[in-house]
C-alpha positions as CSV (number, residue, x, y, z in Angstrom):
1,M,-4.8,72.9,-74.1
2,H,-5.8,74.4,-77.5
3,G,-3.4,74.3,-80.4
4,V,-1.6,77.4,-81.5
5,F,-2.2,78.7,-85.1
6,E,0.1,81.3,-86.4
7,M,-1.3,82.8,-89.6
8,V,1.2,84.9,-91.5
9,G,-0.2,86.1,-94.8
10,G,-1.2,82.9,-96.4
11,G,0.5,80.1,-94.3
12,T,-0.5,78.3,-91.2
13,C,1.8,76.7,-88.7
14,P,0.2,74.5,-85.9
15,R,1.8,74.5,-82.5
16,Q,1.0,73.5,-78.9
17,E,-0.3,75.6,-76.0
18,S,-2.9,78.4,-76.0
19,R,-4.3,79.3,-79.3
20,Q,-2.4,82.2,-80.9
21,I,-3.8,83.2,-84.3
22,L,-1.9,85.5,-86.6
23,C,-4.3,87.0,-89.2
24,T,-1.8,89.3,-90.8
25,D,2.0,90.2,-91.0
26,P,4.5,91.9,-88.6
27,D,5.9,95.3,-87.4
28,P,6.6,96.9,-83.8
29,I,7.2,100.3,-81.3
30,S,8.1,103.3,-78.9
31,P,8.7,104.3,-75.3
32,L,5.1,104.6,-74.2
33,V,4.3,101.2,-75.5
34,P,5.6,97.6,-74.8
35,L,9.3,98.1,-73.8
36,S,10.1,94.8,-75.5
37,R,9.8,96.4,-78.9
38,Y,13.0,97.5,-80.6
39,R,12.3,98.9,-84.0
40,A,12.9,102.7,-84.4
41,F,9.8,104.5,-85.6
42,R,9.6,107.5,-87.8
43,N,8.2,110.5,-85.9
44,S,4.7,110.1,-87.5
45,E,4.6,106.4,-86.6
46,R,5.8,107.0,-83.1
47,Q,3.1,109.6,-82.5
48,L,0.4,107.4,-84.0
49,V,1.4,104.4,-81.8
50,E,1.7,106.5,-78.6
51,R,-1.7,108.1,-79.3
52,S,-3.2,104.6,-79.8
53,V,-1.7,103.5,-76.4
54,L,-3.1,106.5,-74.6
55,T,-6.5,105.9,-76.2
56,L,-6.4,102.2,-75.2
57,Q,-5.5,103.2,-71.6
58,A,-8.5,105.6,-71.6
59,G,-10.7,102.8,-72.7
60,G,-9.8,100.6,-69.8
61,F,-9.3,97.3,-71.7
62,Y,-5.6,97.5,-72.4
63,W,-3.9,94.9,-70.1
64,G,-0.2,95.6,-71.0
65,P,2.2,92.7,-70.8
66,L,-0.4,90.1,-69.8
67,P,0.8,86.5,-70.7
68,T,-1.3,84.6,-73.2
69,A,-2.2,81.8,-70.8
70,E,-3.4,84.4,-68.2
71,A,-5.4,86.3,-70.7
72,H,-7.1,83.1,-71.9
73,S,-7.8,82.1,-68.3
74,M,-9.5,85.4,-67.6
75,L,-11.6,85.2,-70.8
76,A,-12.6,81.6,-70.2
77,R,-15.1,82.9,-67.6
78,E,-16.6,85.5,-70.0
79,T,-19.3,85.4,-72.6
80,V,-18.5,84.6,-76.3
81,G,-17.2,87.8,-78.1
82,T,-15.5,89.3,-75.0
83,F,-12.0,90.6,-75.9
84,L,-9.1,92.4,-74.4
85,V,-5.9,94.0,-75.8
86,R,-2.5,93.2,-74.5
87,D,1.2,93.5,-75.5
88,S,2.1,90.8,-78.0
89,S,4.4,88.1,-76.7
90,Q,6.0,88.0,-80.2
91,G,8.8,90.5,-80.3
92,N,8.1,91.9,-83.7
93,Y,4.5,92.7,-83.0
94,L,3.0,95.4,-80.9
95,F,-0.3,94.1,-79.7
96,S,-2.5,91.0,-79.5
97,V,-6.2,90.8,-79.1
98,S,-7.4,87.9,-77.0
99,I,-11.0,86.9,-77.7
100,K,-13.5,84.4,-76.1
101,M,-14.8,82.2,-78.9
102,E,-17.4,79.3,-78.7
103,S,-14.5,76.9,-78.8
104,G,-12.6,78.8,-76.1
105,P,-10.2,81.8,-75.9
106,V,-7.9,82.6,-78.8
107,S,-5.3,85.3,-79.4
108,V,-4.8,87.3,-82.6
109,R,-1.7,89.3,-83.3
110,V,-2.4,92.8,-84.8
111,L,-0.3,93.9,-87.7
112,F,1.2,97.4,-87.7
113,L,2.3,98.3,-91.2
114,K,2.9,101.6,-93.0
115,G,1.1,103.6,-90.3
116,R,-1.9,101.3,-90.1
117,F,-3.2,98.6,-87.7
118,W,-4.6,95.6,-89.5
119,L,-7.0,92.8,-88.4
120,R,-7.6,90.7,-91.5
121,E,-9.1,93.1,-94.1
122,L,-10.0,95.8,-91.6
123,F,-7.5,98.6,-90.9
124,S,-7.2,102.0,-89.2
125,D,-4.5,104.4,-88.0
126,C,-6.0,103.9,-84.5
127,L,-6.2,100.5,-82.8
128,V,-9.4,101.3,-80.9
129,K,-11.1,102.5,-84.1
130,L,-10.0,99.2,-85.7
131,L,-11.6,97.3,-82.8
132,E,-14.8,99.4,-83.1
133,Q,-14.9,98.4,-86.8
134,A,-14.5,94.8,-85.9
135,V,-17.3,95.0,-83.3
136,E,-19.6,96.6,-85.9
137,R,-18.6,94.0,-88.5
138,S,-19.2,91.1,-86.0
139,K,-22.8,92.1,-85.6
140,K,-23.3,91.2,-89.3
141,N,-20.6,88.8,-90.4
142,P,-17.6,87.4,-88.5
143,L,-14.0,88.0,-89.6
144,F,-12.4,84.8,-90.9
145,C,-8.9,83.6,-90.4
146,Q,-7.2,80.8,-92.2
147,N,-8.5,77.3,-91.2
148,G,-12.0,78.8,-91.3
149,I,-11.7,80.2,-87.7
150,K,-14.3,82.9,-87.1
151,L,-13.4,85.9,-85.0
152,V,-16.4,87.6,-83.3
153,L,-15.7,90.7,-81.2
154,L,-18.6,92.0,-79.2
155,K,-17.5,93.7,-76.0
156,P,-14.2,94.5,-74.3
157,L,-13.1,93.1,-71.0
158,R,-12.3,96.2,-68.9
159,R,-10.1,96.4,-65.9
160,T,-13.0,98.0,-64.1
161,Q,-16.1,96.0,-65.0
162,I,-18.6,98.7,-64.0
163,L,-18.4,101.9,-66.0
164,S,-18.6,105.2,-64.2
165,L,-21.5,107.6,-64.8
166,Q,-19.1,109.8,-66.7
167,Q,-18.0,107.0,-69.0
168,L,-21.6,105.9,-69.6
169,C,-22.6,109.5,-70.5
170,R,-19.5,109.8,-72.8
171,R,-20.4,106.6,-74.7
172,C,-24.1,107.7,-75.0
173,I,-23.0,111.1,-76.5
174,V,-20.6,109.4,-79.0
175,T,-23.3,106.9,-79.9
176,Q,-25.9,109.6,-80.4
177,H,-23.8,112.1,-82.3
178,G,-20.9,110.1,-83.7
179,R,-17.2,111.2,-83.6
180,E,-17.8,113.6,-86.5
181,G,-20.7,115.4,-84.7
182,L,-18.7,116.1,-81.5
183,S,-17.3,119.3,-82.9
184,R,-20.8,120.7,-83.4
185,L,-21.9,120.2,-79.8
186,S,-22.1,123.2,-77.6
187,I,-20.4,121.9,-74.5
188,Q,-17.8,123.1,-72.0
189,P,-14.1,122.7,-73.1
190,V,-13.3,120.4,-70.1
191,L,-16.2,118.1,-71.1
192,R,-15.2,118.1,-74.8
193,K,-11.6,117.2,-73.8
194,Y,-12.9,114.2,-71.7
195,I,-15.1,112.9,-74.5
196,E,-12.3,113.3,-77.1
197,E,-10.0,111.2,-74.9
198,F,-12.1,108.1,-75.9
199,P,-14.6,109.0,-78.7
200,F,-15.8,105.5,-79.3
201,K,-18.9,103.4,-78.8
202,I,-17.2,100.3,-77.4
Protein backbone atom coordinates (compact mmCIF):
# COMPACT_ATOMS: atom_id res chain seq x y z
CA MET A 1 0.00 0.00 0.00
CA HIS A 2 1.21 3.51 -0.74
CA GLY A 3 1.52 6.07 2.05
CA VAL A 4 -0.94 8.94 2.32
CA PHE A 5 0.38 12.48 2.05
CA GLU A 6 -1.92 15.29 3.09
CA MET A 7 -0.49 18.61 1.98
CA VAL A 8 -2.31 21.55 3.51
CA GLY A 9 -0.70 24.84 2.55
CA GLY A 10 2.84 24.19 3.71
CA GLY A 11 2.72 21.12 5.95
CA THR A 12 2.88 17.43 5.16
CA CYS A 13 1.43 14.66 7.23
CA PRO A 14 2.29 11.04 6.29
CA ARG A 15 -0.35 8.37 6.84
CA GLN A 16 -1.05 4.81 5.78
CA GLU A 17 -3.26 3.46 2.96
CA SER A 18 -3.74 4.76 -0.60
CA ARG A 19 -1.89 7.94 -1.41
CA GLN A 20 -3.99 11.03 -0.77
CA ILE A 21 -2.21 14.28 -1.61
CA LEU A 22 -3.55 17.64 -0.59
CA CYS A 23 -1.98 20.38 -2.67
CA THR A 24 -4.03 23.24 -1.30
CA ASP A 25 -6.52 24.23 1.45
CA PRO A 26 -10.26 23.49 2.22
CA ASP A 27 -13.90 24.51 1.44
CA PRO A 28 -17.23 22.52 0.39
CA ILE A 29 -21.03 22.35 -1.39
CA SER A 30 -24.77 22.21 -2.66
CA PRO A 31 -27.69 19.89 -3.52
CA LEU A 32 -26.48 18.88 -6.97
CA VAL A 33 -23.08 17.93 -5.63
CA PRO A 34 -21.79 15.46 -3.00
CA LEU A 35 -24.56 15.15 -0.41
CA SER A 36 -21.95 14.73 2.33
CA ARG A 37 -21.05 18.43 2.10
CA TYR A 38 -22.61 20.71 4.68
CA ARG A 39 -21.46 24.30 4.23
CA ALA A 40 -24.11 26.77 3.06
CA PHE A 41 -23.05 28.56 -0.12
CA ARG A 42 -23.81 32.06 -1.23
CA ASN A 43 -26.03 32.00 -4.33
CA SER A 44 -23.15 32.84 -6.67
CA GLU A 45 -21.01 30.01 -5.23
CA ARG A 46 -23.90 27.56 -5.38
CA GLN A 47 -24.50 28.33 -9.05
CA LEU A 48 -20.80 28.03 -9.81
CA VAL A 49 -20.47 24.64 -8.09
CA GLU A 50 -23.65 23.25 -9.65
CA ARG A 51 -22.53 24.42 -13.08
CA SER A 52 -19.19 22.69 -12.57
CA VAL A 53 -20.93 19.45 -11.60
CA LEU A 54 -23.15 19.56 -14.69
CA THR A 55 -20.09 20.19 -16.86
CA LEU A 56 -18.23 17.31 -15.19
CA GLN A 57 -21.17 15.00 -15.84
CA ALA A 58 -21.28 16.07 -19.50
CA GLY A 59 -17.56 15.25 -19.76
CA GLY A 60 -18.11 11.68 -18.58
CA PHE A 61 -15.19 11.46 -16.13
CA TYR A 62 -16.96 12.44 -12.92
CA TRP A 63 -17.33 9.27 -10.84
CA GLY A 64 -19.31 10.63 -7.89
CA PRO A 65 -18.74 9.07 -4.43
CA LEU A 66 -16.11 6.58 -5.61
CA PRO A 67 -13.90 5.37 -2.71
CA THR A 68 -10.19 6.18 -2.92
CA ALA A 69 -9.13 2.52 -2.98
CA GLU A 70 -11.54 1.73 -5.83
CA ALA A 71 -10.40 4.76 -7.84
CA HIS A 72 -6.77 3.71 -7.41
CA SER A 73 -7.58 0.12 -8.38
CA MET A 74 -9.21 1.32 -11.61
CA LEU A 75 -6.32 3.64 -12.45
CA ALA A 76 -3.69 0.98 -11.74
CA ARG A 77 -4.57 -0.59 -15.11
CA GLU A 78 -4.30 2.70 -17.01
CA THR A 79 -1.40 4.59 -18.56
CA VAL A 80 0.54 7.25 -16.64
CA GLY A 81 -1.29 10.60 -16.64
CA THR A 82 -4.80 9.12 -16.71
CA PHE A 83 -7.08 10.82 -14.18
CA LEU A 84 -10.66 10.92 -12.93
CA VAL A 85 -12.71 13.25 -10.72
CA ARG A 86 -14.67 11.98 -7.72
CA ASP A 87 -16.27 13.30 -4.56
CA SER A 88 -13.66 13.89 -1.89
CA SER A 89 -13.78 11.48 1.03
CA GLN A 90 -12.76 14.42 3.24
CA GLY A 91 -15.94 16.16 4.45
CA ASN A 92 -14.70 19.74 4.04
CA TYR A 93 -13.62 19.26 0.42
CA LEU A 94 -15.78 18.97 -2.67
CA PHE A 95 -13.70 16.95 -5.10
CA SER A 96 -10.56 14.87 -5.42
CA VAL A 97 -8.66 14.13 -8.61
CA SER A 98 -7.18 10.62 -8.73
CA ILE A 99 -4.21 10.29 -11.09
CA LYS A 100 -2.06 7.41 -12.35
CA MET A 101 1.58 8.33 -11.76
CA GLU A 102 4.74 6.34 -12.54
CA SER A 103 4.91 5.27 -8.89
CA GLY A 104 1.21 4.30 -8.86
CA PRO A 105 -2.15 6.05 -8.39
CA VAL A 106 -2.41 9.10 -6.13
CA SER A 107 -5.33 11.33 -5.14
CA VAL A 108 -5.25 15.11 -4.85
CA ARG A 109 -7.93 17.12 -3.09
CA VAL A 110 -9.11 20.19 -4.96
CA LEU A 111 -9.45 23.41 -2.98
CA PHE A 112 -12.58 25.53 -3.46
CA LEU A 113 -11.95 29.01 -2.09
CA LYS A 114 -13.60 32.38 -2.80
CA GLY A 115 -15.40 31.10 -5.87
CA ARG A 116 -12.36 29.40 -7.40
CA PHE A 117 -11.13 25.83 -7.71
CA TRP A 118 -7.40 25.44 -7.05
CA LEU A 119 -4.81 22.82 -7.97
CA ARG A 120 -1.47 24.11 -6.74
CA GLU A 121 -0.94 27.49 -8.45
CA LEU A 122 -3.58 26.84 -11.13
CA PHE A 123 -7.11 28.09 -10.51
CA SER A 124 -10.42 28.64 -12.30
CA ASP A 125 -14.10 29.22 -11.60
CA CYS A 126 -14.78 25.94 -13.46
CA LEU A 127 -13.24 22.63 -12.37
CA VAL A 128 -13.09 21.23 -15.92
CA LYS A 129 -11.37 24.40 -17.12
CA LEU A 130 -8.88 23.95 -14.28
CA LEU A 131 -8.22 20.36 -15.35
CA GLU A 132 -7.78 21.50 -18.94
CA GLN A 133 -5.15 23.98 -17.71
CA ALA A 134 -3.43 21.17 -15.79
CA VAL A 135 -3.36 18.97 -18.91
CA GLU A 136 -1.85 21.80 -20.99
CA ARG A 137 0.66 22.52 -18.23
CA SER A 138 1.61 18.82 -17.96
CA LYS A 139 2.68 18.79 -21.61
CA LYS A 140 5.45 21.26 -20.70
CA ASN A 141 6.15 20.98 -16.97
CA PRO A 142 4.49 18.90 -14.25
CA LEU A 143 2.85 20.46 -11.24
CA PHE A 144 4.77 19.84 -8.04
CA CYS A 145 3.36 19.08 -4.60
CA GLN A 146 5.36 19.09 -1.40
CA ASN A 147 7.86 16.23 -1.06
CA GLY A 148 8.72 16.80 -4.72
CA ILE A 149 5.80 14.68 -5.95
CA LYS A 150 5.06 15.44 -9.61
CA LEU A 151 1.50 15.61 -10.89
CA VAL A 152 1.08 14.84 -14.59
CA LEU A 153 -2.45 14.93 -15.99
CA LEU A 154 -2.79 13.79 -19.60
CA LYS A 155 -6.19 12.23 -20.25
CA PRO A 156 -9.40 11.59 -18.29
CA LEU A 157 -10.76 8.14 -17.53
CA ARG A 158 -14.33 8.31 -18.79
CA ARG A 159 -17.19 6.05 -17.76
CA THR A 160 -17.60 5.23 -21.44
CA GLN A 161 -14.17 4.58 -22.93
CA ILE A 162 -15.14 5.10 -26.58
CA LEU A 163 -16.39 8.60 -27.39
CA SER A 164 -19.43 8.93 -29.63
CA LEU A 165 -19.12 10.56 -33.05
CA GLN A 166 -20.94 13.61 -31.65
CA GLN A 167 -18.44 13.92 -28.80
CA LEU A 168 -15.48 13.55 -31.14
CA CYS A 169 -16.89 16.23 -33.47
CA ARG A 170 -17.52 18.55 -30.52
CA ARG A 171 -13.96 18.17 -29.27
CA CYS A 172 -12.60 18.74 -32.78
CA ILE A 173 -14.64 21.96 -33.16
CA VAL A 174 -13.50 23.26 -29.77
CA THR A 175 -9.87 22.36 -30.54
CA GLN A 176 -10.03 24.12 -33.91
CA HIS A 177 -11.90 27.26 -32.88
CA GLY A 178 -11.41 27.53 -29.11
CA ARG A 179 -14.12 28.42 -26.61
CA GLU A 180 -13.92 32.07 -27.58
CA GLY A 181 -14.51 31.30 -31.26
CA LEU A 182 -17.70 29.30 -30.76
CA SER A 183 -19.92 32.40 -30.75
CA ARG A 184 -18.71 33.29 -34.25
CA LEU A 185 -19.63 29.93 -35.78
CA SER A 186 -22.68 29.81 -38.01
CA ILE A 187 -24.32 26.65 -36.65
CA GLN A 188 -27.79 25.54 -35.63
CA PRO A 189 -28.89 26.50 -32.09
CA VAL A 190 -29.31 22.86 -31.04
CA LEU A 191 -25.73 22.08 -32.12
CA ARG A 192 -24.40 25.21 -30.41
CA LYS A 193 -26.17 24.18 -27.19
CA TYR A 194 -24.60 20.71 -27.36
CA ILE A 195 -21.10 22.11 -27.89
CA GLU A 196 -21.51 24.63 -25.07
CA GLU A 197 -22.43 21.84 -22.65
CA PHE A 198 -18.78 20.76 -22.74
CA PRO A 199 -16.61 23.31 -24.60
CA PHE A 200 -13.29 21.70 -23.67
CA LYS A 201 -10.44 19.89 -25.42
CA ILE A 202 -10.04 17.10 -22.87
